[in-house]
C-alpha positions in Angstrom: 90.9 101.4 101.6 92.2 98.2 100.2 91.3 97.3 96.6 91.7 93.6 94.3 92.8 94.5 90.6 92.4 91.3 88.3 93.7 91.4 84.8 91.7 88.3 83.4 92.8 86.3 81.1 91.2 82.1 80.4 94.8 81.3 81.0 96.4 83.4 83.6 94.8 85.6 85.6 96.8 88.1 87.3 95.9 89.6 90.7 97.3 92.4 92.6 96.7 93.9 95.8 96.8 97.2 97.4 96.1 99.6 100.3 95.7 103.3 100.2 95.3 105.8 102.9 94.9 109.4 102.2 96.8 109.7 99.1 99.7 106.4 100.0 99.5 103.3 98.9 101.1 100.1 99.8 101.3 96.9 98.4 99.7 93.8 100.3 99.8 91.1 97.4 100.1 89.8 93.7 100.5 86.9 91.4 99.3 85.2 88.6 96.1 82.1 89.0 97.4 80.1 86.4 94.8 77.7 84.8 95.8 75.2 81.7 94.8 75.4 78.0 94.7 71.5 78.1 91.5 71.7 80.7 88.3 72.1 79.2 87.3 75.8 79.8 84.3 75.1 82.5 87.1 73.8 84.2 89.5 77.0 83.9 86.3 79.4 85.2 85.9 77.5 88.3 89.8 78.0 89.1 89.6 81.5 88.1 86.5 81.7 90.1 87.9 79.7 93.0 91.2 81.7 93.1 89.5 84.7 93.5 86.8 83.9 96.1 89.8 82.5 97.9 92.0 86.2 98.1 88.9 87.8 98.7 88.5 85.5 101.4 91.8 86.0 103.0 92.7 89.8 102.3 89.1 91.3 102.8 89.3 93.8 100.6 86.7 97.1 99.8 86.6 96.2 96.5 87.4 94.9 93.4 88.5 96.5 90.2 89.0 94.7 87.1 90.2 95.4 83.5 87.9 95.9 80.9 87.5 94.2 77.6 89.5 96.0 74.8 91.2 93.7 72.7 91.2 90.2 71.4 93.0 88.5 68.6 89.7 87.0 67.5 86.0 86.1 68.5 86.6 83.2 70.4 89.8 84.6 72.6 87.3 87.6 73.2 84.5 84.8 74.5 86.8 83.2 76.9 88.2 86.2 77.5 84.8 87.7 79.0 84.3 84.1 80.7 86.9 84.6 82.5 86.0 88.3 83.5 82.5 87.0 84.4 84.1 84.4 86.7 86.2 86.8 88.6 83.3 89.6 89.1 80.7 86.8 90.3 83.3 85.2 92.9 83.2 89.3 94.2 79.8 89.6 93.7 78.9 86.6 95.9 80.7 88.0 98.3 79.3 91.3 98.5 82.2 93.6 97.3 81.2 95.9 94.2 83.1 96.1 91.1 84.4 99.1 89.2 86.0 98.6 85.4 88.0 100.6 83.8 89.7 100.4 80.1 92.8 99.6 79.2 93.8 103.2 78.2 91.9 104.9 81.9 94.3 102.1 83.6 97.5 103.2 81.5 96.2 106.9 81.4 96.0 107.0 85.7 99.4 104.6 85.7 101.6 106.4 83.4 99.9 109.3 82.7 99.8 108.4 79.1 96.9 106.2 77.9 98.8 104.6 74.7 101.9 103.4 77.3 104.0 100.7 76.6 103.5 97.4 79.0 106.9 97.8 80.2 106.4 101.6 81.0 103.5 100.7 82.8 105.4 98.1 85.2 108.1 99.6 85.9 105.8 102.6 87.4 103.6 100.4 89.1 107.4 99.3 90.8 108.1 102.8 91.4 104.6 103.5 93.2 104.5 100.8 95.2 108.3 100.4 96.1 108.5 97.4 94.7 112.0 95.8 94.9 111.2 94.1 91.5 109.0 94.5 88.1 105.8 92.2 89.1 105.2 89.5 86.7 103.1 91.2 83.9 99.2 89.7 84.4 100.1 90.6 88.3 101.6 94.2 87.4 98.5 94.8 85.0 96.3 94.1 88.1 98.3 96.3 90.3 98.2 98.6 87.9 94.0 98.7 87.7 94.0 98.4 91.4 96.0 101.6 91.2 93.6 103.3 88.6 90.8 102.5 91.0 92.7 104.5 93.9 93.3 107.3 91.8 89.4 107.0 90.3 87.5 106.2 93.6 87.3 109.8 94.9 86.2 111.2 91.9 83.4 108.4 91.3 82.2 109.1 94.9 81.9 112.7 93.8 80.1 112.1 90.8 77.7 109.5 92.8 77.0 112.2 95.5 76.1 114.7 93.0 73.3 112.1 91.1 71.9 111.7 94.0 71.6 115.5 95.0 68.3 116.9 93.7 67.8 119.8 91.5 66.3 122.7 93.1 64.1 124.9 91.0 
């Protein structure tokens, strides 16, 4: 399974692409889609959308995993973050990809084993799990962590979906 993880932001949107086979993870790519706060919001959202669309086209992931909004300094920041998430999600949906959302607590728990882990702990664990030569840039490391979270959560989600589709016999 090839997973594109996204850590959305209106200025920096991190992405991380991993491949999972069995219980093995392999790093494919990571980086950041950068916009300027001097640009109008609509232009920044287009850059995020087009950047994610280009990643989807280039790497052909099976799914996009994205972090939920969990905290914002103010309402304006939350709105901008929501718009950035929507831009990334729309790029995936337009390409026919399923989109899975995870809270920061879920991501940290899946990667570090503790939902209130510090950012540096997440970065270090991502480096270790993917055997990276160095710690990835913060937003890219967060995106890789979201992808890892999906990798660990997907089997459970599949089992729950199958259980939900079964008819109960009386």
